[in-house]
N, C-alpha and C positions, 0 to 999 in steps of 0.2 A: 440566482446565486452569484455572489461576488467570487472573483477568481483572482488568483495572483500567479502569473505565469512565471515558470523558473528558467526557461530557455535562456533568457538574457543574463541570468546569475552564472550560469554554469561556465561560461568562457572556455568551455571544452577542458577544463581542469579535473583530471582523473582522480585528484586527491581531495576533491570536496565532497561533503556528505551533507544531506539534510537530516537534522536530529529532530525527533519528536517523543512524545510520551504516551505510553499505553499503560494503564493501571499503575501509574507511578514508577515505571520503569523507562529509562531513556533508550531509545533505539535510533539506528541511523541506516539511510539508504544512500547509495551513491547518487549524487545530484544529477548525473546524466540519465538516471532512471526515473526520476521524478519530473513530471511535465508541468504540473501546476497544482495550487492549493485552492480547495473551494470551501466556502462557508458551508457547514452541514446544513443540509435543506431536506427537500421532499425526496425520499427514497421509496419506490414502488416495490412492495413485496412481491416476490415470485413464488407461487405455490410449487411445493415439492423441491425447492432449493436446499442445498446443505445448510445446516444450522449456522455456521459462519458467514454464509452469503446473506446479507441483510436485504438485498434487492438489487434494483438497477436505477440508474438515474439517466436523464436525458442530457448529454453533453453535446449541445450544439447539433442536435439531430441524430446523434449516434447513442445506442444503448450501452451503457457502460456498467457492468457488475460492480457492486460495492461489497468488500469484505470486511468484516470485523475481526481484526487480528487478535484482539483480546479473547474472543471466543475461541478462535483457531488455536491460539496458544495456551488455552486452559487458564487464563488470567482472570481476576475478578472484573465484571463489567462496571463502568462508571457511567452515571447518568450524563445525558447529553447537556452541554453547557454552552455558553457563547464561545468558548475556545475550541470546541469540538470542530474537527475539519475532516474533509475527505481530501486525501493526497491522491492525485491521479498519477499512476506509475504506469510505465511501458514494461511488460512482461515478455520475456523470450522463451519459446519452447521450440527447440529445434530451429527451423527456418521462419517459423511463424512469430509475430510479434502481435500482442493483445494489449490494448488499453483497459486497465481496471483501477478501481478506487479502493483505498483502504481507510477506514475510520480511525482516527487517532484523536486521543484526548486533547492534545494541544501541540503546537509546534514550538520548538525550542530555538534552534538557530542553524546557520550553515557554518560548518567547520572544516578546516584544513586538517587532514589526518594523511601525512605521508607514510609510506609503508613502515618505516622504522617506529611509528607509534602505534602500530597495529599488532596485537598479540594473538596467538590462537585462543580460541574459545575454550575455557576450562570445562571439564567433564562433570563439574558440580556447580551449584549455586544458581542456576538458571533453569526455569520451567520450560524454556523454549528448546526445542529438539536441536541438538548441535548441528544438524544437516541443513537448517535454516540460517545458520550464522557463518559469516565470513570471518568473523573474529571480534575481537573487543579494542575498541579504539581508545587510547588515552587522551582525555580532553581535560587539561588542567590537573586537577587532584581526583578526578573520576574517570570511570570508564563508560562508554557507550557500546551497546550491542549493535554490531553491524550486520544487517539482515542481508542475506541472499535472497532478494525478493523473487528471483525466478523460481527457486526451490520453496519458498514459503507459500507462493500462490502456485501450486503444482498443476501440471497439465491436466491431471485427472479432475481437479476441481474446475479448471476452465471448461473441460469437455462437458461436465455435468451442467454447468451454467449455460453453455452453449446449446446444449440439448434441449433444455427447458424453454430457452428462448426461440428454438426451432432454427438455429443456424450454425454453421460451421464456425470453430474458432480460428478465423484467418484474418490477416491484416488486409487482404485485398478487398474483402466484403466490406460494404457499408450497411450496417444493420438499420432497420427502420426505426424511426423515432418512436419513442414511448409517447402515446396519445395523451395521456393525462398523468399528472404526478400527484401523489397523495402524501401528505405528512404522516409521520408515525403518531 
């Protein structure tokens, strides 16, 4: 898989967000939560995983669960294209940090959104649960939905994936590598 590491882009700027499209809707996550962008490749299905968990990938010897946010949010699924990517994010649950992948239809850009350009999420007009949103960022003439990735990828979902893989969701553990990867 080709990867694009985002750590150098961040410059530890709290106002930068990575924007991407899911089912023709534009979302954003804080750049400090996004670790890298991978070309969509082999995802190994995990029997018994929740429907939104597409499977796992082998990321440099670590098992990383991959979540389809379109399914989780009840948005229409899009077919995999050359622009489909897996964004590797760091999710915090209490004191634990877990690395997960999220499938996105395409990457848009990195934008600066200072606090004065972020509005509260409205109670209407979006199919995404309000608890998953930090707000709506004004980017030019449009708005992007800013995800609270820690809430969108809930601890219960992490626990169910970890239980299926036979491991605890802990940052200190180094999961065994997935032996073989299969394409979908």
